[in-house]
N, C-alpha and C positions, 0 to 999 in steps of 0.2 A: 052762521053766529058761527063760535067754534065750541059749541058742543054737536052732539049728534042729533039729528032729526027727531025729535017725539023724547028726548034726553034732558034730563036735568040738572043742570049743574050744581055737584052737591061737593060738598066739604072732603068727600072719602077720597083719599089718593091713589092712583093708580099709576106703575113705571112707567117710565118714557117710553124702555123700550116698546111695552103693551100697550099706550097709544098707540105710538107712531104703526106697530102691527095690523092695529084694530082698522084703523083706516085706512090701511094697504088690501087687505081682504074687504075691506067694502068699495073698495074702488075712488080712494077719496088721495086725494094728495096731502099731505101737513106741509103749511107754506109756514114758515120762519124769517124774523126780519136778525140783522145784527146790534140791535138796541142797548144803548148803557147809558145813562146818567146818573151824574154823580148825584144830586141832591135825592133822597131818598123819594121825599114827594113827586116829584118828576120822574125817577125809576117806577114809581106805582102807577103814576098815572098814564106810563107809556106800556107798560106791562098790560092792564084794564082798557088802551085801545086796542091793542094785540089781541085780546081775548074777544074784545066787541066786533072786530072784523066782518066783513062776508066772508067770510072764508077759513078753513079747518085751521087752528092755529095751534102754534107752542110758543114761548114763551122764552125771552130770551135775557140776560144780564151780563152783558159786556164790560167786564173790568178794563180800567183805565190803564197807561204804559206805567206810572209809578207801581202799583200793584202788579202790575205782569213782571218785573222786575224786581221785585223783592223792597223797591224802596218804601218803605212804607211808614218811615220817618217824613218824608217829602213829600206824600200822599197827606196827612196828616198837617202839615203844614200847610196844605193848599187849600185845606176844608177850613182852618181855621183864620186863614184869611183872605178868604172869597175868591182864592183864585181857580179858574174854570179847569176841570178835568175832561179830558176825553174820555171818560167812561167813569161807572160806579168802583168806588174804594171798598173793596166787602174786607177787606181785612180788618182797615182803619175805621168802618162805620160800626164793625161791632155784630155778633148774632143776634143781640134783643132788636136791632136797627130793621135788620135784614129779614129777621121772621115777624116785624109789621109789616114792612112793606110788600109782603107775602100774603099777610093773611087776610083770607075772603077774595084772593086774586087764584089764587096756585089751585085748583080740584081736581076731580076727575076727568075735567071737560078740557084741562089746560095745565098739563106741565112745564117746566119749566127749567133749563139748561144754563148753566154758566160758561160762558165764552171767555180764553182770555188771552192764550199766546206766549207761555212762559216753559222755559226752557226746568226752569226748577219752583215747581205749582206746590209744593210742601206747605206752606202754609196758607195755600189760596185754599188746598181740598179740606184742609184742617177746619177753616173757618165756616167754608160754605157743608160742611158737616153738619157745625154745629148748631149752621142757620136751618138747618133738616132740609137742605139740596141735596139732591145723590144724582144729579146728569152734568156731565160735563165734557170736554173734547180735547184733543191736544195728540201728542204723541212724542216719542222720544226722538227719531229723525225729524218728522213734521212741525216741530215746534222748538226744533236747535238747530238746522243746517240754513232757513232762510234770514233768521231771525237776530245772531249775532255771535258772538264769541267764542258762546260756552263748549267746551271740548263735546265730540259726540259721544264720549265713554265716560261724563259726569251724567250727562243730559240720561244718558241710559239706567242709569244707579238712579236719579230722581226720581224717576218717571218708574223703575220699579215698586220702587217706595209708594209713591203718590199711587200707584195702579193699588196694589195690596192694602193701603189706605181706604180706597173707595169700596173692593167687593169684600172689606170688613162689612160695610152699612149692612150686608145681607139679611145680618141679624137683628135690624131693629125694625125694616120697614119692607117699603116694594125696590125690587129689584133697581141696584145702582145701576149707569148706565154711562158706558164712554165711549165718546166717537173718533176715531180717528181722523186728524187735517191730513192725514199721506197723499190725500188726490188732489192736495192742494199746492203742492210743493212749489215757490216763487210763482205761484199764478198763472203763469203762460208760458210759450214757448219752449214745454217740455214732453217731449215725446208721452203718449199718454201711457203706453207700459211700464214706464216707471210709475208712473202716478198709481197706477193700477196696481201692481208691484209692492209699493211700501207700503199704499192702504192696508193690504191684506198682510201684511208681514207684520205692519203695527197692530193688527187683529190678534195673530198668533200671540205675540206678544202680551198684547190684552189678557188673554187667555188662560195663556201661562202661569199670571200673577194674580191670576183667581176671577177675572171677570166669568158673566153669563151673560151677559145682552151686551152690546159696542153695537157699531155704524160705521161704514165704510165711505169714505169721501170719493168724489171728484167734482171737479171746478169745469166747468163749460169752455170750451177750446177754441178754437178757429175752422173749425168745418163740422158740419152737424153730423154725416153721416161718419165720420170718425169717431165724434164721444157716443154715439148711438153703439158704436161696434167693442167700445171702451166700458160703457155701462153695461154692456152686453157681459162681455167676458172678467167686469170687478164679481158679476151676480154671477156667473159659472163658477170663477175661483175659488172664491166663499163657501159657495156648497160645496165644492170639493172638501178646503182644505179649513172651513171649522161648521162642519155639519152637526158637532155637539153644542153647540150654543147657539142661542139667537141674535140674530142679526138683522139689520137689512144695509138699505145704501141709500145715501143722500148724495144729491149735486147741489153744486153751490155755482151760481149765477158767476157769470163772468170773470173773473179778478182780474184782469187788467188794465188798459186806459181805457177808460169807459166813454160811449159818444157823448159828445156836449150839449147836443142835441135831444129835446124832451121827448118828440117822437124817438129816436133812434135808441133812446137809452130803454123806453119801456116795449120796442119792439123787439129788441134784444132779452129782455126780462121775458116779455112771451115767449117767445124761441126756449128760453132755457125750463120754462114751464112743460112745451109742448114735447119738448126732446125728455126730460124728468120721467111724463108718462109714456113714452115710445121705448125707452131703456127699462123701464121698469123700476126706476126708483121711487123711493116711498116719502121721500121728504124732500122740499127744494129752500135755500138761504138765496132770498132774494137780494136783488138791491133796486137801486130807489132811482127815480130819472134826476135826483141831486147829485150824483157820484163822482161825478167830473167835476161840479165845484166847493162842494163841501157837507160838511156833517148835517144829513137828513134830517128835516122833521119829524114827529110823530107823525103827523098826516100824510107824510110822503110815503114813512113806511106803510103807515094803513092801504095807502091805492097801490104801492109795489106789491103787496098781498094780496088785493084782490085783484089788483091786473094779470099777476099769476095764477090764483085759482080759477079766474072766469076764463081763462086761455087752459088752463088743466082741462076741465070739466067739459071744454069744446072738443078736447082733444082721445079719440082712442085710442087704446093701446096697437103698436103695433100687428097686423095679421102676420106679413110675411116678413120673416124675423131676418137683421141680418147677419150672415154668417158667423155660424158659433164659432168656428174655427176661422176665428179673423187675424188677421197680424198680429193685431194686439193681444190678444189673446194668448198666443204663442209665444211673443217675448216677454209677457208677462210671466204664464206659467216656468218658463225657462228660468227667469231671474226668481222665483219664488222657490223655485227647487235648489238653486246655485245658494243661495242664501241656507235656505233651513239645512243644507248638508255641510256647513260650517263649521255648523257645534250642533248642540242639545238643546243650548241655551237661547232662543231667540233674540235675546240683547249682545250677549256676547258674538253672534251670527253678524248681524246688523254692523257693529263696531269693524270686525274682518272683514265684513263685506267690501266697505267706504276704503277700508285702507289700501285692501288688493283692486280698488276700482270696481268690482263685480257691479254696485252701486256707484251711478255717477252721474250726478244732475246738471245738466248744460246750462253757463251763463249762474252758477253759485261758487259763487267765491269764501265760499266758509274754509279754513284750513284743513279739516278732515274729508274735503271734496275733491278726489282727486284732479276734476276737473282735465280729462280728457277726450272726455264725448262730446260729440258738437250735434247740434241739431239744427236744422232750418225749416223755412216757409215756403210750401212750392206752390206754383202758380195757380192750383185750385185749395188753396187756404189752409191743406193738411199738412200738420207737423210729420219732418222725416228725419231720421236721422243720418247726419252726414259723415258722424264716423265712429265706432265704437267704443274706441280705447281699451280698454279689458272688460267692459260689459260683455256676460258670457253668452248672447245672442246671435253671432255667427250663422250659426247651426238651422237659422230659422228668419233671419232676417237678412235684407242686403242694405248697408252703406251706399248714400245714395250722394259722391260728394259733389256739394255746391260750390260756388266761385267766394271767393275768401270773404270772410265775415268782417263788414268795416262798419264804424258808429253809423254811417248814413241806413247803412242796408238793416241795420239791429235795430235802428229808429223804425223806418218802415215798415218789419215785422212787429214790431213791438204797439204798431198803430193800424193795423190790418183791421181790426174787428171794429175801432171808431171810426175809420173813414169807410167800410162800407154800409154800417146803420145809420151816421149821418147824412151819407149820398142819397139813400134810400127811400122811399113814397114818406110823406108827412103825414098818413093815416095810421095811426093802430087803436 
């Protein structure tokens, strides 16, 4: 169950970061769904089911698309007309409703995080603060480049204000927590060093605007050894750059084209849990067996939480460390240093870095992304640089030009994980 062994769930609050840190010290992986439902009763039931799973869990309130884009009038019309929404309309429901959803659910053994996807979350942060919530995620780069057309400079300004709003909650209760989504840019086909560097840089940005508790993300990619290198690089860099605040690492189960078979999906999830343990992550965001087909049910989310927890519990932390001075670490360190050297203000540095091409996300079509860097998938499933563009890592890495990228070869790369896991053994 969600509470620690021998502990009775109580209404006393604990901070999100402290809850995860305590679990990590005890050798347990916190697992978390992406669950979000529009009706308050369904949202409450989903949280209670998550809390009751045979796993150490954190709860999630994932917001709907209208709320993410600031179209609260559309969300209210959908609620009034009975139109289905793809998440919980936090702003439209109001604080009293959300407090009722959380009463008797969130406590010292079960923290709850709001997940959204907005480049301008000012209304969202204000509303969840009024609702008594204090943990969320996102970032000025990671919730701007993949999702829309908001100029990066505008997203940076929005997130500076929102981070300061969240940090201001330090005076009222448990320490607020903010997770960088930087390790999940585009979800796939991104060289790990860009993901690691973006996550760390957003952590520095959060600290600069007052946060004292953050988490840094990384998304499972296409090669387990490379992913373990990336998790270790992320933890090492965080220890070097963010040593004066509390932080932990969160791993996301694969975010690209998911296996269409049940056995393939669950096997990929189990591998994500094992990777989290070996790489030293403290928390895992799960995916379900239904990901390739539809929005998962509560029961499917609970199954995913329990599969992940069981796999994690049966995995021992790696004894023989993947090389600390890995290619991923060297590249990410060079990127972080290059960006931080651009300006004392991290937000300004991020904007300048993208303008100069120091940060350049392959396959990203946002107007503020140079689009000169290229990546590809080699025969072992490792993500490689084909062209650096202006990304300043030539001193520590080697570009390996590949065959010209075509629509067919891109599709083949995008479906690599699905093919690999769907064609594997049907026993998990």
